N, C-alpha and C positions, 0 to 999 in steps of 0.2 A: 409202468409201473418196476415190471419183475427185473431182478439183476443192478437193480439200486441199493445202495445201503438206506436202509429205513432210518429218517430223521426224528429225533425228538426234542423240541423245542423250547428250555425254559427260560420263561419273562419274569422280567424282576422290575419292580417299583425300586427305587434307590436310596431315599433319605428315608431312614427309621428300619429299611428293612436290611438293605447293605452296609447303610453305616450310623453313626449312633446318631445323629440327629438331621436335622436339615441343614443342608451342605451351606448355606451361604452362613452360618453358625460359625463356622470354623477358623474364617480369616477373613469374608468378604464384610461381614457386619462389625466386626471387632475393629477393621479400619478405619469405619465411620466412628469412633469412640461411642458407638450405642451399643445396647444388650439386645440379643434378640428379642426380648420382652419388647422393647422399643418401637424396634424396628417392625416387628409385625403388626404390633399396634397400630402403628404409621400406616402400614400398606392396607391392611385390610379396612382401617377406618377411612380411608382416601378410597377404596375399592367401592364400600356401602355408599359414600357420599354423592360418588359420582356415575355409581349403577355399574357399575364395569366388573366384567370380568375378572376374577381373583387373581388369575395366574397373570393377567397384562397388568394388573396394579402394583404387582410387587414387582413388574420387569421396571415400570415405571417408577416406583420408588428407588428401586435401587439408582436408577439414572439420575435421578434428581438430587437425592442424597448425597453422591460421589461430587456432582457438579457445585452445590451447594459447599462443600469443600475443599473443590478444586483440586479433587484427590482424581490421580491415573486412574481411567478405565477404560480398557483395551480388550483385545480377544485373547492376549497373551497375558495382560495381568489376572484375566479371570482362571485361565488353564495353570496360572502359577499356584493362583490358590486352592484350587482344587490337591494340590501334594499336599494340604493340610489336613486334609478328610480321614477321620477315625473308622476303620471300619470293625464288623463284628468279628470275634475269636473266629479264626479258620477260614475266614473270606480270603484270603491271598492265596490258600490253594488249595479251594474249593473248586474251581473250574478244570484245574490239571486232572485231581482227583475223580471228578465226576466224568469230563471227559474221557480219562483212562476205563472208566467203569464200563460205562457205555460199547466201549470198546468191543470189552469181555461178552458183552449182551448181544452185539451184534448190529449194535444202533451207532449214528453218529449224533453227538450231544451238540447243539448250539444252543448260545446263549444271548438272550437280549434284554436291554433296559428300556421301559415305557414309563417314562418320571414327569412327573411337574417343574421337577429341577431344571437346572441350568445345563446343558449339553457340552457348556464351555469347561464347566466345573467339572463335570464326571472326564471330560477327557484328561485332565489333571491328575485324576487318582490312579492308583497305582495299579487299578486293574481295568483300566482302560481299554486297555488290547487284548483281553478277555470274549468282546461281546461281537458277536458278528454284525448289529448295528445299533446305534446307541438314538433313542427318538425321546427327545426331551425337548423343552422351551428352548429356545436360541434368538440370538440377537441375529440382522444385518449389519455388516460392518461396511464403511467405505473404505479407500484405499489405503490413509493411514492407520487402521485398525480398529476405527470409532465405531462404538454403534449409532445407529441412527434410526432405527424399526425395529419392530419385531417380526423376527423371520418364520419362529414359528413358535405357538402357542399351546401347550398341552394340557388343558383341563381335564377334570375326572372321567366326565362322560368321553371327551374326543381321545381319551386313552384306548376304547373299544378299537378304533378303525387301524389302529396298529396291529391287533390282533388279526384282524382281516389281512393286511398286507402282509404279515407273517405267514397266514394259512396258505396265500396265493402265490407268495414268492415273487411279491411285488413291494420291492422293499424303499423305491425312490419314492419320498412323498411328493414330489412334483407329478407323479404320474398318476391322475386319477380314472383317465380313460381305461388302462391296464386292471386298474382295483375293480371296476365298477361294470367290465366287459362279464358276463356269465364264462361260468368255466365249471366243466363236470368235476364232482366230486374226488373220482379217482386221479383227476388231472392236477389237483391242487398239491404245493410241495409238500406242505405240514399240516394233515389233518388234525381237526381241533383235539381227536381222542390221543393225540401225542405230544399235549401241549402242558405243561404246567407253569400255573401263574402262582408268584410268590410275592405278597404284599405284608402291611402291618395297621390297616385301619380301614376306614370308611372309605376314604378317596379312591381304596381300589375295588370297592364293591362290585361296580358294573362289569370288571375284567374278570373277577372270581363267578361272579353268577352265569356270565358267558363259556366260562371253563365248566361248570357244572351242566348247565344247558344242553351243550354241544360235547359232553364228553370228554371234556380234560379233569385235570387236578386241580384246585385250590389250596393253598399252602398261606397260614398266617401265621409271621413270626409274632415276637414280642420282647419287651424289656417290662418289668415287673410293674412300672409305671403306667402301660398301657393292656396292661395283662386283662382289667375286669373288659375293657371296650371289645376283645379278642374272641374273650370265653363267649361275648354276647355275637359274635358274628358265626361263630361254631355253634352254638345251640339254636340260632334261628336257620341255620344248613347255608348259610350263605359263604361256608368255607366247608371243607373235607378232612383237615386238618389243622393244629395250631402247635408249634411249639417254640421255646427259647429260642431265640439270634443267636444260637452256637452253630456255626457251620463246621466245629471240629469233626474229624474223623472218630467215628463209633457214636455221636451223639442220635438222638431219636431224630432232629430231622436228616442228619445224614443218611443214618439208614433207611427211614422212609422213602427219601428221595428215591435210592438205590432197588429198592422195593417198586416205587411205581414205573424206574426207568423197567426194572425186567416184566414187568405186568404189562407195558407195552411192549416190548420187544415179541414178548409170546404172542400176544395179540395180533401183530402186527404178521407173524410168521406164521400163524394161524388163518388168516386171512387171505394171505399168497398162497398159500397149500389149498383153500377153498378155491381161489380164482383157478391155477394150475389146473385143477380137477373138473372145473365146470368146462374149461376151455379145451379139455382135450375130449369132452363128452358131447360139448351144444357148439359148437363153433364160436359163433360171436355170442351168445348168451351171455349177458353180464349176472353176476349174483342175484340182483335184485329182480332181474324176470323170471328165473326158477321158477315154476307153479303158478304163472300165469298161465299155462296153456293147458 
């Protein structure tokens, strides 16, 4: 890894983490003539009745309700609905600012979405170009652009596989072989210790626990309505920090993420120097082999 710019990866949930509510609530559900409460009750009841994965249940409900009303439902239509997403304060220029700060610390910052929402709607948002990869639920479309099958369903525990993909640099979701191949830790593209996961609640706990178990950082953001739940995550040691969902420059969230990036940059520099010195005195000895003889 010597000579390469270290990478810090920030992984985000999307709904209620970067935007103010579930992404379907802004434009898709109103187009059905339903309230969000009505739609989600319908989807959740259907999932329970059919003993279906909740993500597949809501995707099916979207299709069914649009067909019942003879409404257009194409990939492009969903992308257009993503333009209605309302982001939290500071999100619009967050990525530019954090990337620039990372460069001052000698690291490259990459941003990823891991969401149970829809990729198509996220792609319509004003920030879609900020992400190296968007992992989210998605439909497969026929030649006319109409959905015919779920292409990817990202439920809460399935989110963790994408953390491993980012860790190894195996970003293609169809490439399971390389993902499962054995890989030395020092060959992995983004160490867990150089990852930050940002989410808003229980659906993010599996990824947050991974961060804490493997040396990364987990941050929960909140609106006042879900503050008690986020406080519970912090008190139970499931996250490292919690902040109001305000990404503006100078906020506690902004400053803490910058401090974490600085810490990660310093740790990487120290690790690289340690490795350099060991190589200079021990040939092919790796740091974890020193002391065995």
